[in-house]
C-alpha positions as CSV (number, residue, x, y, z in Angstrom):
1,M,1.7,3.5,-2.2
2,R,1.4,6.9,-0.6
3,E,2.5,8.7,-3.7
4,Q,0.1,6.7,-5.8
5,A,-2.8,7.2,-3.3
6,T,-2.4,10.9,-2.9
7,G,-5.5,12.6,-4.1
8,M,-7.5,9.4,-4.6
9,T,-11.0,9.1,-3.3
10,P,-12.1,6.3,-0.9
11,E,-13.7,4.4,-3.8
12,A,-10.5,4.6,-5.9
13,I,-8.5,3.4,-2.8
14,S,-10.9,0.5,-2.3
15,E,-10.5,-0.4,-6.0
16,A,-6.7,-0.2,-5.8
17,A,-6.8,-2.4,-2.6
18,A,-8.9,-5.0,-4.4
19,E,-6.5,-5.0,-7.4
20,A,-3.6,-5.4,-5.0
21,Q,-5.4,-8.3,-3.4
22,E,-6.0,-10.0,-6.7
23,S,-2.3,-9.4,-7.7
24,E,-1.2,-11.1,-4.4
25,R,-3.5,-14.1,-5.1
26,E,-2.3,-14.4,-8.7
27,T,1.3,-14.2,-7.6
28,A,0.7,-16.8,-4.9
29,G,-0.9,-19.1,-7.4
30,R,2.0,-18.8,-9.8
31,A,4.5,-19.2,-6.9
32,L,3.4,-22.8,-6.5
33,D,5.1,-23.7,-9.8
34,N,7.5,-20.8,-10.4
35,Y,10.4,-19.8,-8.2
36,D,10.6,-16.3,-9.8
37,A,7.0,-15.6,-8.9
38,E,7.7,-16.7,-5.3
39,E,10.3,-14.0,-5.0
40,F,7.6,-11.3,-5.7
41,L,5.0,-12.7,-3.3
42,P,6.3,-10.8,-0.2
43,T,6.2,-7.5,-2.2
44,R,2.7,-8.1,-3.4
45,R,1.6,-8.9,0.2
46,V,3.1,-5.6,1.5
47,E,1.5,-3.7,-1.3
48,H,-1.9,-5.2,-0.5
49,Q,-1.5,-4.6,3.2
50,E,-0.6,-0.9,2.6
51,W,-3.6,-0.3,0.3
52,R,-5.8,-1.8,3.0
53,R,-4.2,0.3,5.7
54,I,-4.8,3.5,3.7
55,E,-8.4,2.3,3.0
56,T,-8.9,1.9,6.8
57,V,-7.3,5.3,7.6
58,M,-9.6,7.0,5.1
59,T,-12.7,5.3,6.4
60,E,-11.9,6.0,10.1
61,S,-10.9,9.6,9.5
62,G,-13.6,10.5,6.9
63,M,-11.0,11.7,4.4
64,Q,-12.6,12.6,1.0
65,T,-9.2,12.3,-0.7
66,Y,-6.0,10.7,0.6
67,A,-3.3,13.1,1.8
68,P,-0.2,11.6,3.5
69,E,0.1,14.6,5.7
70,N,-3.3,13.7,7.3
71,D,-2.4,10.1,7.7
72,P,-1.9,9.5,11.5
73,E,0.4,6.6,10.9
74,I,3.0,8.6,8.9
75,S,5.5,10.5,10.9
76,E,6.7,14.0,10.0
77,N,10.1,12.6,9.3
78,E,8.7,10.1,6.8
79,L,6.9,13.0,5.1
80,M,10.1,15.0,4.9
81,N,12.3,12.1,4.0
82,P,10.1,9.4,2.3
83,L,13.1,7.3,1.2
84,R,14.9,7.4,4.5
85,K,13.0,4.5,5.9
86,H,14.1,2.4,3.0
87,L,17.7,3.6,3.1
88,D,18.0,2.9,6.8
89,G,16.6,-0.6,6.2
90,K,13.7,-0.1,8.6
């Protein structure tokens, strides 16, 4: 999400968050009858939560465009090694 969000305005972030919410809802609805859709539901939830987190950070900090280096919840290590968290399984 950070890569996608970089350079986006608060309005664009809010729009992306709303789209992620809709995608989560849509996937949840399909998951009732479709096991394959159920597998994607946790991913959609995480995506939605991350867009909302970025939206909150931007609102609270007054950012005009999103920049990961100004995100207080992102460590310097994550900025330098964005895949490390995924590779370590954390």
